[in-house]
MARBA-3410 file (N, C-alpha, C, O; in Angstrom, 1 decimal):
139
152.0,-79.1,-6.8,151.0,-78.6,-6.0,149.6,-79.1,-6.5,149.4,-79.1,-7.7 ~ 148.8,-79.4,-5.5,147.4,-79.7,-5.8,146.5,-79.1,-4.8,147.0,-78.9,-3.6 ~ 145.3,-78.8,-5.2,144.4,-78.2,-4.2,142.9,-78.6,-4.5,142.6,-79.0,-5.7 ~ 142.1,-78.4,-3.5,140.7,-78.6,-3.8,139.9,-77.6,-2.9,140.3,-77.3,-1.8 ~ 138.9,-77.0,-3.5,138.0,-76.0,-2.8,136.8,-76.7,-2.3,136.1,-77.5,-3.0
136.4,-76.4,-1.1,135.2,-76.9,-0.4,134.5,-75.6,0.1,134.7,-75.2,1.2 ~ 133.6,-75.0,-0.8,132.9,-73.8,-0.4,133.9,-72.7,-0.2,134.6,-72.2,-1.1 ~ 134.0,-72.2,1.1,134.8,-71.0,1.4,136.2,-71.5,1.8,137.1,-70.7,2.1 ~ 136.5,-72.8,1.9,137.8,-73.3,2.3,138.5,-74.0,1.1,137.9,-74.7,0.3 ~ 139.8,-73.7,1.1,140.7,-74.3,0.0,141.8,-75.0,0.8,142.5,-74.5,1.6
141.9,-76.3,0.4,142.9,-77.2,1.0,144.0,-77.4,0.0,143.7,-77.8,-1.1 ~ 145.3,-77.1,0.3,146.4,-77.1,-0.6,147.5,-78.0,-0.2,147.9,-78.0,1.0 ~ 148.0,-78.8,-1.1,149.2,-79.5,-0.8,150.3,-79.0,-1.7,150.3,-79.0,-2.9 ~ 151.3,-78.4,-1.1,152.5,-77.8,-1.8,153.6,-78.9,-1.7,153.9,-79.3,-0.6 ~ 154.2,-79.2,-2.8,155.1,-80.4,-2.8,156.6,-80.0,-2.7,157.0,-78.8,-2.8
157.4,-81.0,-2.4,158.8,-80.9,-2.3,159.4,-80.1,-3.4,159.1,-80.3,-4.6 ~ 160.2,-79.1,-3.1,160.9,-78.3,-4.1,160.1,-77.0,-4.5,160.7,-76.1,-5.1 ~ 158.9,-76.9,-4.1,158.0,-75.8,-4.5,158.2,-74.7,-3.4,158.5,-75.0,-2.3 ~ 157.9,-73.4,-3.8,158.0,-72.3,-2.9,156.6,-71.9,-2.4,155.7,-71.8,-3.2 ~ 156.5,-71.8,-1.1,155.2,-71.7,-0.5,154.4,-70.4,-0.9,153.3,-70.5,-1.3
155.1,-69.2,-0.8,154.4,-68.0,-1.1,153.9,-68.0,-2.6,152.8,-67.6,-2.8 ~ 154.8,-68.4,-3.5,154.4,-68.4,-4.9,153.2,-69.3,-5.1,152.3,-68.9,-5.8 ~ 153.2,-70.5,-4.6,152.1,-71.4,-4.8,150.8,-71.0,-4.1,149.7,-71.1,-4.7 ~ 150.9,-70.3,-3.0,149.7,-69.8,-2.3,149.1,-68.7,-3.2,147.9,-68.7,-3.3 ~ 149.9,-67.8,-3.7,149.4,-66.8,-4.6,148.8,-67.3,-5.9,147.8,-66.8,-6.4
149.4,-68.4,-6.4,148.9,-69.0,-7.6,147.4,-69.5,-7.4,146.6,-69.3,-8.2 ~ 147.2,-70.2,-6.2,145.9,-70.7,-5.9,144.9,-69.6,-5.8,143.8,-69.6,-6.3 ~ 145.3,-68.5,-5.1,144.4,-67.4,-4.8,144.0,-66.7,-6.2,142.9,-66.3,-6.4 ~ 145.0,-66.6,-7.1,144.7,-66.0,-8.4,143.7,-66.9,-9.2,142.7,-66.4,-9.7 ~ 144.0,-68.2,-9.2,143.1,-69.2,-9.9,141.7,-69.2,-9.3,140.7,-69.3,-10.1
141.6,-69.0,-8.0,140.3,-69.1,-7.4,139.6,-67.7,-7.1,138.6,-67.6,-6.4 ~ 140.3,-66.6,-7.6,139.7,-65.3,-7.5,139.6,-64.9,-6.0,138.6,-64.2,-5.7 ~ 140.5,-65.2,-5.2,140.5,-64.9,-3.8,141.1,-63.5,-3.6,142.2,-63.2,-4.1 ~ 140.4,-62.6,-3.0,140.9,-61.3,-2.7,141.0,-61.0,-1.2,141.6,-60.0,-0.8 ~ 140.4,-61.8,-0.4,140.4,-61.7,1.1,140.4,-63.1,1.7,139.4,-63.8,1.5
141.4,-63.4,2.6,141.4,-64.7,3.2,142.3,-64.8,4.4,143.2,-63.9,4.5 ~ 142.1,-65.8,5.2,143.0,-66.1,6.3,143.7,-67.4,5.9,143.1,-68.3,5.3 ~ 145.0,-67.5,6.2,145.8,-68.6,5.7,146.5,-69.2,6.9,147.0,-68.5,7.8 ~ 146.6,-70.5,7.0,147.5,-71.2,8.0,148.0,-72.5,7.3,147.4,-73.1,6.4 ~ 149.1,-73.0,7.8,149.8,-74.1,7.2,150.7,-74.8,8.2,151.1,-74.2,9.2
151.2,-76.0,7.8,152.2,-76.7,8.5,153.0,-77.5,7.5,152.5,-77.7,6.4 ~ 154.1,-78.1,7.9,154.9,-78.9,7.0,156.4,-78.8,7.3,156.7,-78.6,8.4 ~ 157.2,-79.0,6.3,158.6,-79.0,6.4,159.3,-78.2,5.3,158.9,-78.3,4.1 ~ 160.3,-77.5,5.7,161.0,-76.6,4.7,162.5,-76.9,4.8,163.0,-77.2,5.9 ~ 163.2,-76.7,3.7,164.7,-76.8,3.7,165.4,-75.5,3.7,166.6,-75.4,4.0
164.7,-74.5,3.3,165.3,-73.1,3.2,164.1,-72.1,3.3,163.1,-72.3,2.7 ~ 164.4,-71.1,4.1,163.4,-70.0,4.2,164.0,-68.7,4.6,165.1,-68.7,5.2 ~ 163.3,-67.6,4.3,163.8,-66.3,4.6,162.7,-65.6,5.4,161.5,-65.5,4.9 ~ 163.0,-65.1,6.6,162.0,-64.3,7.4,162.6,-63.0,7.7,163.8,-62.8,7.8 ~ 161.7,-62.0,7.9,162.2,-60.7,8.3,161.6,-60.2,9.6,160.5,-60.6,10.0
162.3,-59.2,10.2,161.8,-58.5,11.3,161.7,-57.0,11.0,162.7,-56.5,10.5 ~ 160.6,-56.4,11.3,160.4,-55.0,11.0,160.9,-54.2,12.2,160.4,-54.3,13.3 ~ 161.9,-53.3,12.0,162.5,-52.4,13.0,161.6,-51.2,13.0,161.6,-50.4,12.0 ~ 160.8,-51.0,14.0,159.8,-49.9,14.0,160.4,-48.5,14.1,159.9,-47.5,13.6 ~ 161.6,-48.4,14.7,162.3,-47.1,14.7,162.8,-46.7,13.4,162.7,-45.5,13.0
163.5,-47.7,12.7,164.1,-47.4,11.4,163.1,-47.5,10.2,163.3,-47.1,9.1 ~ 161.9,-48.2,10.5,160.9,-48.4,9.5,161.5,-49.2,8.3,161.4,-48.9,7.2 ~ 162.2,-50.3,8.7,163.0,-51.1,7.8,162.9,-52.6,8.2,163.0,-52.9,9.4 ~ 162.9,-53.5,7.2,162.9,-54.9,7.5,164.4,-55.4,7.5,165.2,-55.0,6.7 ~ 164.7,-56.3,8.4,165.9,-57.0,8.4,165.6,-58.5,8.3,164.8,-59.0,9.0
166.2,-59.1,7.3,165.9,-60.5,7.0,167.0,-61.5,7.3,168.2,-61.1,7.3 ~ 166.7,-62.7,7.5,167.7,-63.8,7.7,167.2,-65.0,7.0,166.0,-65.3,6.9 ~ 168.2,-65.7,6.4,168.0,-66.9,5.6,168.4,-68.1,6.5,169.4,-68.1,7.1 ~ 167.6,-69.2,6.5,167.9,-70.4,7.3,167.8,-71.6,6.3,166.9,-71.7,5.5 ~ 168.8,-72.4,6.4,168.9,-73.6,5.6,169.2,-74.8,6.4,169.9,-74.8,7.4
168.5,-75.9,6.1,168.6,-77.2,6.8,167.3,-77.9,6.9,166.4,-77.6,6.0 ~ 167.1,-78.7,7.9,165.8,-79.4,8.1,165.0,-78.6,9.2,165.4,-78.5,10.3 ~ 163.8,-78.2,8.7,163.0,-77.4,9.6,161.5,-77.9,9.5,161.1,-78.2,8.4 ~ 160.9,-77.9,10.7,159.4,-78.2,10.7,158.7,-76.8,10.9,159.1,-76.0,11.7 ~ 157.7,-76.6,10.1,156.9,-75.4,10.3,156.1,-75.6,11.6,155.2,-76.4,11.7
156.4,-74.7,12.5,155.7,-74.7,13.8,154.4,-73.9,13.6,153.3,-74.3,14.2 ~ 154.4,-72.8,12.9,153.3,-72.0,12.6,153.5,-71.2,11.3,154.5,-70.7,11.1 ~ 152.4,-71.2,10.5,152.4,-70.3,9.4,151.0,-69.7,9.3,150.0,-70.5,9.2 ~ 150.9,-68.4,9.5,149.6,-67.8,9.6,149.7,-66.4,8.9,150.7,-65.8,8.9 ~ 148.5,-66.0,8.4,148.5,-64.7,7.8,147.3,-64.3,7.0,146.2,-65.0,7.2
147.4,-63.3,6.2,146.2,-62.9,5.4,146.5,-62.6,4.0,147.7,-62.4,3.6 ~ 145.5,-62.7,3.2,145.5,-62.3,1.8,144.6,-61.1,1.7,143.4,-61.1,2.1 ~ 145.1,-60.0,1.1,144.3,-58.8,0.9,144.7,-58.3,-0.5,145.2,-59.0,-1.3 ~ 144.4,-57.0,-0.8,144.8,-56.4,-2.0,145.5,-55.1,-1.7,145.2,-54.4,-0.7 ~ 146.4,-54.7,-2.6,147.0,-53.3,-2.6,147.0,-52.9,-4.0,147.6,-53.5,-4.9
146.5,-51.7,-4.3,146.4,-51.1,-5.6,145.8,-52.1,-6.6,146.2,-52.2,-7.8 ~ 144.8,-52.9,-6.1,144.0,-53.8,-6.9,144.7,-55.2,-7.1,144.2,-56.0,-7.8 ~ 146.0,-55.3,-6.6,146.7,-56.6,-6.8,146.7,-57.4,-5.5,146.6,-56.8,-4.4 ~ 146.9,-58.7,-5.6,147.0,-59.6,-4.4,148.1,-59.1,-3.5,149.2,-58.8,-4.0 ~ 147.9,-59.2,-2.2,148.9,-58.8,-1.3,148.9,-59.8,-0.1,147.8,-60.0,0.4
150.0,-60.4,0.2,150.1,-61.4,1.2,150.8,-60.8,2.4,151.9,-60.1,2.3 ~ 150.4,-61.1,3.6,151.0,-60.8,4.9,151.1,-62.1,5.7,150.1,-62.4,6.4 ~ 152.2,-62.8,5.6,152.3,-64.1,6.1,153.5,-64.1,7.1,154.6,-63.6,6.8 ~ 153.3,-64.7,8.3,154.4,-65.0,9.2,154.6,-66.5,9.4,153.6,-67.2,9.3 ~ 155.8,-66.9,9.6,156.2,-68.3,9.7,157.2,-68.5,10.8,158.1,-67.7,10.9
157.0,-69.5,11.6,158.0,-70.0,12.6,158.4,-71.4,12.2,157.5,-72.2,11.9 ~ 159.7,-71.7,12.3,160.1,-73.1,12.0,161.2,-73.5,12.9,162.0,-72.7,13.3 ~ 161.1,-74.8,13.4,162.0,-75.3,14.3,163.0,-76.3,13.7,162.7,-77.0,12.8 ~ 164.2,-76.3,14.3,165.3,-77.2,13.8,165.4,-78.4,14.7,164.5,-78.6,15.6 ~ 166.4,-79.2,14.4,166.6,-80.5,15.1,166.8,-80.3,16.6,166.5,-81.2,17.4
167.3,-79.2,17.0,167.6,-78.9,18.4,166.4,-78.2,19.0,166.5,-77.7,20.2 ~ 165.3,-78.1,18.3,164.1,-77.4,18.8,164.2,-75.9,18.9,163.5,-75.3,19.7 ~ 165.2,-75.3,18.2,165.3,-73.9,18.2,164.4,-73.4,17.1,164.3,-74.0,16.0 ~ 163.7,-72.3,17.4,162.7,-71.8,16.5,163.1,-70.5,16.0,163.5,-69.6,16.7 ~ 162.9,-70.3,14.6,163.2,-69.0,14.0,161.9,-68.6,13.3,161.2,-69.4,12.7
161.7,-67.3,13.3,160.5,-66.9,12.6,160.4,-65.4,12.4,161.3,-64.6,12.8 ~ 159.3,-65.0,11.7,159.1,-63.6,11.4,158.2,-63.5,10.1,157.5,-64.4,9.8 ~ 158.3,-62.3,9.5,157.5,-62.1,8.2,158.1,-63.0,7.1,159.3,-62.9,6.8 ~ 157.3,-63.8,6.5,157.8,-64.8,5.5,158.0,-64.1,4.2,157.1,-63.5,3.6 ~ 159.3,-64.2,3.7,159.6,-63.7,2.3,159.6,-64.9,1.3,159.0,-64.7,0.3
160.1,-66.0,1.7,160.0,-67.2,0.9,160.3,-68.4,1.7,161.0,-68.3,2.8 ~ 159.9,-69.6,1.3,160.2,-70.9,1.9,160.1,-72.0,0.9,159.1,-72.1,0.2 ~ 161.1,-72.8,0.8,161.1,-73.9,-0.1,160.8,-75.2,0.6,161.5,-75.5,1.6 ~ 159.8,-75.9,0.2,159.3,-77.1,0.8,160.3,-78.2,0.7,160.9,-78.5,-0.4 ~ 160.6,-78.9,1.8,161.5,-80.1,1.7,160.8,-81.4,1.8,161.4,-82.4,1.4
159.6,-81.5,2.2,158.8,-82.7,2.2,157.4,-82.4,1.7,157.0,-82.9,0.6 ~ 156.6,-81.7,2.5,155.3,-81.3,2.1,154.9,-80.0,2.9,155.5,-79.8,3.9 ~ 153.9,-79.4,2.4,153.3,-78.3,3.1,151.8,-78.4,3.0,151.3,-78.5,1.8 ~ 151.0,-78.5,4.1,149.6,-78.6,4.1,149.0,-77.2,4.5,149.2,-76.8,5.6 ~ 148.3,-76.6,3.5,147.9,-75.2,3.7,146.3,-75.2,3.7,145.7,-75.9,2.9
145.8,-74.3,4.5,144.3,-74.1,4.5,144.1,-72.6,4.3,144.6,-71.8,5.1 ~ 143.3,-72.3,3.3,143.0,-70.9,3.0,141.5,-70.8,3.2,140.7,-71.4,2.6 ~ 141.1,-69.9,4.2,139.7,-69.6,4.5,139.3,-68.3,3.8,139.8,-67.3,4.2 ~ 138.5,-68.5,2.7,138.1,-67.3,1.9,137.0,-66.5,2.6,136.1,-67.1,3.2 ~ 137.2,-65.2,2.7,136.2,-64.3,3.3,135.6,-63.5,2.2,136.3,-63.0,1.3
134.3,-63.5,2.2,133.5,-62.7,1.2,133.7,-61.3,1.4,133.2,-60.7,2.3 ~ 134.4,-60.6,0.4,134.7,-59.2,0.5,136.1,-58.8,0.0,136.7,-59.6,-0.6 ~ 136.5,-57.6,0.3,137.8,-57.1,-0.1,138.3,-56.1,0.9,137.5,-55.2,1.3 ~ 139.5,-56.2,1.3,140.1,-55.2,2.1,141.4,-54.8,1.4,142.3,-55.6,1.1 ~ 141.5,-53.5,1.1,142.6,-52.9,0.4,143.7,-52.5,1.5,143.3,-52.3,2.6
144.9,-52.4,1.0,146.0,-51.9,1.9,146.5,-50.5,1.4,146.4,-50.3,0.2 ~ 147.0,-49.7,2.3,147.5,-48.4,1.9,148.8,-48.2,2.8,148.8,-48.5,4.0 ~ 149.8,-47.6,2.2,151.0,-47.3,2.9,150.8,-46.2,4.0,150.2,-45.2,3.6 ~ 151.2,-46.4,5.2,151.1,-45.5,6.3,152.4,-44.9,6.6,153.3,-45.6,7.0 ~ 152.6,-43.6,6.3,153.9,-43.0,6.5,154.4,-43.0,7.9,155.6,-43.3,8.2
153.5,-42.8,8.9,153.9,-42.8,10.3,154.4,-44.2,10.8,155.5,-44.2,11.4 ~ 153.7,-45.2,10.4,154.1,-46.6,10.8,155.2,-47.2,9.9,156.1,-47.9,10.3 ~ 155.1,-46.9,8.6,156.1,-47.4,7.6,155.7,-48.7,7.0,156.5,-49.4,6.5 ~ 154.4,-49.1,7.1,153.9,-50.3,6.6,152.6,-50.1,5.8,152.0,-49.1,5.9 ~ 152.2,-51.2,5.0,151.0,-51.2,4.3,149.9,-51.7,5.2,149.8,-52.9,5.6
149.0,-50.8,5.7,148.0,-51.2,6.7,146.6,-51.3,6.0,146.4,-50.9,4.9 ~ 145.7,-52.1,6.7,144.3,-52.2,6.2,143.7,-50.8,6.0,143.9,-49.9,6.8 ~ 143.0,-50.7,4.9,142.3,-49.5,4.6,140.8,-49.8,4.4,140.4,-50.6,3.5 ~ 140.0,-49.3,5.3,138.5,-49.7,5.3,137.7,-48.5,4.8,136.5,-48.6,4.7
END
């Protein structure tokens, strides 16, 4: 992985074999980012995404392996209990143009991943909401 910061924008290249969420958090820690918007594209060979069942208040995950193009990767960086917290969603398409997506747990790069992190001046903490069953923005 390599990256460069340009003011409030960080441009990241995540390399083959590296894990996207891990590298994104590494950059945020190095650059003291506590609030940001994230988007990316690239190619992955394996990824796990989840779907939140609102009635059960539980995530169901699925793992996908093969050749996939990232159609969309978007999300946020905030904090929870003073620690970095990521909320990233990813959709990726296969050779037949079938797309799989959801809440990103992990994704291993198969070629490259080009990520853009837009740093926002400030901090938004998260707090668990019993009714919803998720960690929501706390203002």
